[in-house]
C-alpha positions, 0 to 999 in steps of 0.5 A: 500500500502506498500513502493514505488511501482514503479521505477523513476518518479510517474505517478501522475498530468500532466505527468499521463495526458499527458501519457493517452492523448498520449496513447489514440491515438493508439486504434488498440494497445489496440484491438490487446491486446484484442485479446491476452486476449480472446485467453487465458481467459475463457468467463465469467471469472473475469480479473484483470489488473494490472497497467492499466493506463488510463484504455483502455485496461480494458474498451476495455476488459469490452466492449466485455461483455465477462468479469468482469474486475477489475483494480488496479493502484498505481496512484491516478491520473490514477485511477480517469481518468480511472474511468472517461473514464469507465464511459464515455464508459458506462461499468463497471469497478472496478479501484482500488487504490493499489500497484501490490506487496501487492494487496487488493485482496482475494486469488484466486479471479480472473481467468486471470490477464494482465499487459502491459507496466508496469511491468518493472517499478515495484520496488518488480518485484518478490513480484508482480509476487508472488501476481499475483500468489496468487490471480489467480485461480488454472488453471489461467493464467497471460500474461505480456507484456512489453519492452525488454531491448534489443530492437533496435532503429529501432523497437522503431521508428516503434512503435513511428510511429504508435503512431500518436504522433507528434512534441515535443511529439514524440521526447520525447516518442522516447527518453524515449523508446530508452534511459530511459525505456530499462534500467528498462526493462528485457532480457528474461533470466532476467525474467526467473530468476525473475520467478524462485524465485516465485511459477509460475512453467509453463511459456512461454516467446515469443519475439518480435522486441519491446517486450517480452510477458510472459505467467504464469499458476498456 
């Protein structure tokens, strides 16, 4: 790993465990993302999830039986949690410790890359995109889904309501999504500017009330 791979407070220890508990309550969100991946990734392909956190999406993808799944996260706590959860689920996922902008993989190792709710936290976003391009096979695709900078308070409130959290966790989550994370996030035009500094030349960016979904093709 090279340098600090994230913006803000690192997701280690108690904060990582709190995040794992709260995000794990919204199973439907991960099933929806599995559908998105299956729409784009060929059956039998090798998938890399960048910044999988507690590993819920990687585990859900492995459960389909359609893919060989690897996860790469800079948090030692998340890697431990994800490995434990994969073992509990009885699926094989290769969770690795590493930096998105200095991936420990050979060139052209994966058919598909997915990164959800994490890209805004990368301290070297162009480097991360370049690494995604490097480890993708020709014809491969990367899907990045993340909070949009100009997200409305109404969209945040709707998203928090579906998470199933309550009490102080609900108040804290809503505050972070409204006031903290948007400052790190990107507008569509800003993400396009990042892409322009990489080897990706074919891409599509779609906007939802909460997020932007970026498809990048090699």
